[in-house]
N, C-alpha and C positions, 0 to 999 in steps of 0.2 A: 589588568593592570596590577601594578605593583604597587604596595601603597605600605608606611611604617608611622609610628606614630611619629617617633624623632622627627621624620621629615616636616614637623608642624611646630617644634621646639624652637622658641624665640632663642634667638644669638648671645650669650650673657658668656663672661670668663670664665673661665675651667676653675679657676682659683672661689669661686661666687657660687659654684654649682658643688665643689667642695663642702666649702664654710657651712652650707646650707644642710647635706646630708649629716655631717657630723654635728650640726644643734639639732635635728629630729632624732638623732640614735640616741641625744641623751637626753631628749623632751618624751614625756609622759603623752600618750594618747588623751587629745581629749573626748569628752563627753558630754552632752548637753541633758538637760533636765529628762528624766522619764515622767515623772506625775507632777500636776499641781502642785503640791507640796514641796517637791524639789526646786519649783521652778520657783518659786515665793523665797525658798530657802537662798538660789544664786542670785536672785535679784537683792535679795537685802547684803548680799557678802560683795556685790561688786563695788568695788575702791570709784570713787569719786576722781572726775576728770581732772587733769592738770590744768591750772588756770592759765591765760593765753594772756598776752599784750601787745595790745589792747584786746578786753575784754567780748565775750558777742553783747549782741543788742536784742533782750528778749522781748518781743510780742505778740501778740494775739490778732491772725487774718481772718476774716470774712469772704467768702465766697462759694457761690454754688448752694445755699445755706447751711454752711458748716463752720463752724470757730475750730481755728487750727493755732497752736503754739508753735512760733519758729523761732532760731537761731542766725541773726543776721551776722553777719561779717564783712566791713568792709577796709577797704586798703591801709594800712597803717601810716603812709604816707601821704593820705589826704587827697592824692589827686581822683579825679572821676574815675567811676570803672567802666570799665572798656565792654564789659559783662557782665553776665547774671551766671551761676551756678544752680542749679537746684540740687541739692543734698539730701541723698534717702540711705538712712542708717540700716546696718542689718542687725541680727540678735534671733535668727528663727519664728519672725511677725511676734514673738512672744518675749523678747527680753531689748534691750538695749533702749537708750536716750540720744536727741538728738546731741547731745553733748558730748557721746563720746567721740563726735569727729573733731572735736572743739581745735585740736594740735593740727590735725592734717586740714579743717577750713581755714585755720588761720594765715598755715601756709600757705595754702592754693591762694587767695584772696589777695597775699601781699606779691607771692611769685608770678601773678598774673595780673595783676592788677585789677580786680572784678570783687563784684558783691557776692558773697555766699549765701544761701538760703538756706537753712537745714531744717527738715519738717520732724515736729515730735509728732507723730502720728500714733494713733490708738492702738494699746499691743491686745492682743488673744491671750488666756481665751474669754479675760472681760467683754473684749473686745474685736470678736470673730467677722473673718470679711462678713462685707466687704466695707468694714470703717476703717481698716488701713487704704487700700486705694482711694477710695470715699477721699479721706483728708489730705492725700497728695496729690490727687486730681485739684480739688480746689484751693492748693497753692500753686499752683501749677498756673489756673487760669488766673487766682490773683497776679503771677506773674505775668503773663499773657497780655492783661490790663493796666497793671498798672507798675512794672518793669520803669518803661520811658520816662514816667514825673517822677518815678518814686527815687529811680538811682540814675536818670540821662541816660540809658542804652535799652535797645531792648533786642540786642544781642543773648541770645539764651542758652543755654548746655545744661543734661541733667547727666547724673550718674548717680553709683549706689554699690554696698557690695553684698554679696549673699542675699539675704531676703529683700533689701536694699535693692539690690538688683535687679529683682522680678520686680517690685513694687514699680521702679522705674521703667521698666518696660509697659507692663498693661498701663501705665497711668499714660503712657505715648499712643498707647491703643486705644485710649479712652478720648485723648486729645486729636488723634487721624479723623475717629470717627465724627468729630463733631468738625470734619474741617480743618482742624490748627494747629497739628503735629509739626508743623516746615516753621514754625514759629522757631523752633528749639534746631539749634545748627549740628549738634550732638548730643550722642548716650555714651558714656562710659559705663560699663558694667563689670562688674569683679565678683565670676564666683558665684553668677544668680545660680536657682533652682528651675526649671520653665516648666515641669511635669509634676504635679501633684497629687495627679491621677493613678498612677501606678501604670499607664495602661503600654508607659514605654520598658522597654530592659532598662535603660537611663533611670527613670523615674521608681522603677521598682527596686532598685539597689536602696533606698533612703526611703520607702513607703511605711515602715513601722516607726518610724522617730513623732517623736510625741508633738513634735511642732505642729508636722498637720492635724493630727488629731483636733490641737487648741485653734490652728486656724482656722479649717475646715471641716472638723468633724461632725456637725450638722448638716455638713452639705451631702446628700445622695451618691454614693460612689458614681453612678452614672452620669453627675452632673459636674465630676472636678475636672471634668476637660472644658470647661467653660475658659473661652480665653483670661480673663480677667483675672482667674486662679491660675490657669495653668497655660502660660501666654505661649508654648510651643505649637498649640492647637490653634493659632489665630491664623486670620487673613494677615500677612504682617509685611504685605505690601504700602508703600508712604509713608516709611520710615525714616528718619533723619542717620546721615552716617552712624556707624554704632562700632565701637571697641570693643570687644570681650577677651578678659582675661582669668586665665585659668592655672591653677598646678597639675602637673602629671599624676600625680597620686590621690588629686581631689576626687571624692565621692559623685564630685558633680562635674567629672571632666564630659562625659557621654551626653549628658543635658547638654552643654555647653557647644561640644561640636555637633549634637545634631542641629542646637539654634542657628549657627554660622550660617550651616547647609543651608536653612530653610530661610532665614535672612538673607541670604545672596539667591537663592534661584526666584525669593520674590523680586528682587528687582533694585533692593537695596546696596549703600557703599557700606561693609564688613571688613571687618579688619578680627582678626583671630590672633589672640598670642598667648600659648603656651607655652609656660616656666616650668622645667626639667625640676624635678626630687624637691614639688612643693604641694603642700595640703591646701586641705579648705583652709582659707583665711589668711593665709602665707602673708598677704602684704600687710598683716598688720605685727607681723615678726622681727624680732632687732637681726635680721643677717642683711648682708648688703645685696644680695640678690633682693630682696623685698624692696629696699629703698632702688634698684635698679628699674625693679617694676613699676613700683611708683612713680618716678622721673617720668617716667615712658607718659604714662597715664598724663601727666600734668603738660607732657610735651604738645602731647595727640592734641590734648584738651584748647592750649594756647594755639595752633591753627587752627580749631575750628574758630571757636570766639574770635580769633585777630579779622578772619575772614581771608587769610592766606591761599587756602586751598581753594 
């Protein structure tokens, strides 16, 4: 068998690839905080997100004995939502807030005529694992129980980027074990980290990052293969259709390639989109290629939420 990574690349215009390459050549590579002091400094310097119109509704929900702040977006035109998307932000489990996704979630609510519920889960190291997946699971359970009454629809989808993708998949595994993962029609996962145990070659590429110490430093190495921490080791059967998006230059590329293979081998409907000339977090960068990738995620979610597939 002959295999080339390029055969997996998503087809995008050559000029978008050239623009992306030029953008990343002129952009200094980012580096995450390496200590708790650096983390506090990075959090303090994080700019406030731009306001959206209409703004999010801030609320605290309660389920499974957990109280979790959420941000809720409804279609601006006042039409009833056709579905609900549960959005989980990235940030290495130790940075970020639900508000960082406000612009994306406002656009998504209006484009798809859906409600968007964004989770403000607790952050490490102040609240290490399992605080974040506990919070995400609580909001997912709340939606399973309350979406019809609250939003007039029971069609649910979930998604996230980076750590948010990891948490989205961990949430679905918890719901699957409860027998209710099928309540979600799809999962759109962008460049997640799926092996925090450093037991695979892909996981070893980022094993020394501080975010892993902050999130699961209290967990013995031998236990970091728990599916709730490293979904790559889970029984992946019985999950909803999944879209995996990753850049060809992402340190997490190998994680996502393996996850796509394992999801498919477990009998799931999975689609992998690898974007050329793109590093970690590329969908948040101001390039035409990033906009193309985001439009693709939106279209994929529209098909799942509408039920046309």
